[in-house]
N, C-alpha and C positions, 0 to 999 in steps of 0.2 A: 737642393736635390740630389737624391743618388743616383748613380751612374744608370743602373737598371731603370729607374723613374725617368730618366731623362732620354732614353732610348724609346721607351714607350710613349712618351709625350712628343716627340719631335719626329719619329720615323712610323710610316704606316706598314701595313703587313706587306711583305715582297716588294719592299723599295730598298734601292741600293744604299747600304751605310758604308761611307768609304773611310777609312782609317784617316786619310790627310784631312778629311772634312772635320772629324772630330777632335783632330790635334789642331786645327784653327779655331774652331768655335768655342773650345773647351780651354784653351791655353793650358794643356795639361802636360806633365812630363811624358815623353815616349814610352819610357818602362812602366809609368803608371797604367797609361793608357792600354799598353799591349796586356797588362795583369787582369785589368778591369774587363777587355774583351774576351780574354780567356775564361775569365770566371763566368761571364754573361752565356758564352758558348757553352761551357761544359754544362751550364745549369738549363739549357736548352731555350734561352731567351733571344738568342739570336743564332743563326747558322752560318758557318763559313761557306763563301761562294767556291763551288768546286771548282771552277776553269782559272781564278786568278787569286794569288794573295792579297791579302788587304782588304777586301770587300766581305762586308756580312749583308745579312737581312734577318728580319723578323719574319719565322716561318707563319703562316696562315694556321690558327689551331683547329679549324672545323675539319673533323675527320674525312668528310666529303670529298675534300680537295687534297691534293698532293702538292705541299708547298714548293715553291720554286722560284727562281731568279732568272728573268730572260735577259739575254745579251743585249737587246735592244734599250731594255732600261737602264741598264749598266752604261751603256754608250752615252744616252741621253744624260745620264746625271754626270758622268765624268768628263765628257767633251762637247756636248752641245748647249748646257745649261751651266750657270757658277751657282753657289750657294745661296745666291739670292734669287735665284730664277731668271737671272738675264742671258739673254742669248749670247752665247760665244762661240758657235760653232754650227756647221751644217752637212748635211749629207750630200754628196757628190758623185760622179761617175754613172756607173751602169744602174746601181739602186736607184738614182734620183730618175732616169731615163725610164726606167720600169715605172716607177711614180706616177710618172707623166703620161704612160701608156705609149711610149715611143718605141718600146722593145718587148719582147715577150720572153727575152733571156733575163735569167735570174742570175744576180750578181754571184760568184764564188767568193768574195771578200768584201768587206766594208770599204767605203771610201770617206775618208771624213776631213774636213778641214775645220781647224779650231786653234783659238786664240792660244790654247794650252801648249800646243806645238812649237818649238824654237827650230827643229829642223826641216828640211824642205820636204823629206818625205822619211816614214820611218814604220816599220811594221810592228804589230803586238800581237801576241799569239795569245786566244782565249780558247783553250781547249782545242778542238779541232777547227775553230773559224780564225781567220785572218783579220785584222782590222788595220788598215794602212792610214795613218795619221799625217796630214801637211799643214805645213805652217801658211797662213793666209796670206794674200797679197796686201793686203790691208786689214785693220782691226774690223772683226766681224761684229755687227749688232742687229738688235731686232728691225732696224730701220731699213739694213741694207741687204741681208744675207739672202733673201729672194732674187734680188737683181743679182749678186753675185754667183748663185746656182745657175742662173741662165746664162751669164756671161761664160763660166766654166762650160756649160753644155754646147754652147754654141761653139767654142773655141776648138771643142774636139767631138764634133757631132757626128762625124762619120763613124768613130770610134765606138759609138752606143747606140744610134737610131737605126731601125730596118727601113725607114722610109727618107726621102730627100727633106732637107731641110725646108724648102718651099710648102710642102705638104704637112709639115708637122709645127711651124712658127706658129699657127694658131693656138696651140695646147701653150706653147709659152706666154702668150698673150693673155691667155684666161689664168695661168698661174700667177700672173702678175697684177691681174684684177685687183683694182682698189688700192694699187701703190700709190703713195703720194710721196713724190721725193723731187727736189729741185733739179732743174737742167745742169747747173753747177756742180751737183752731186754725182751727176751720173757721168759727166765728163771726168771729174775727178777720179771716181771708182774706174771709169775706162782706161785712164792714164796708166794705171797700174800693171796693164795686161802688155804683152810685147806687139810690136806693130803688125805681125802676122793675125794675131787673135784679135786685136781691134779691126782689123780690115774685115775678117769673117762676120763680126759683130754687125759691122756697117752694113755690110751685104745682105745682112740677113733681114734688114727693114724692122729691127727691133728698134733703134734708135730713133727712127723715123715715128714710130707708132708711140714710144715714150715722149717723145717731142710734142707730138699733137695733142697728146692727154694734158702735157703741162700746159699748151695754150689754151686748151678748152677750159682747164681748171680756173687759170687767171682771169679767163674771159666771163666765167659766172660769178666771179666775186667782186 
């Protein structure tokens, strides 16, 4: 399969195409890959992402649409999921608090915890937008990411929410609805946080609620 055909078969319109992803999947020489990408871009098969080098996408050919690539889709592809679509990161900070309806403030920057980051915190610029990447306290998976999001939120709750925790904890419970995770796992995840953060999480009644659900789950089986 030639390079152009590969792109058409494996990437939809306006889906991020990452240079490092192609290099890993195709096991191709970097110089050859650069030449193939340049040829595909020059012929209009793909378009270079304006905000960051090394990212491309297939433009939508329909004239009714102005083809573009959203930063959200780039963040999702680069930091939240791996090439096999396994969860490797999550959104945290003000953006997550806004998603839960705990604040009306709009985040000025993205805050992302991802397995791909090795530094405690690092800022990456995408045009006029800033993305703060953070190393996770422990490996992020599809099984634990929601709980880690809530732990992060509660540990810095006053920085994000416009309402007291006791008035907002219900939304945290709702977000974790359907979560099936063992008490041993909960304790292991909690141990990755500082004593100060653990105390805040315990005081929130979140742990009590999760423990109650585990007892109810075991009792029904």
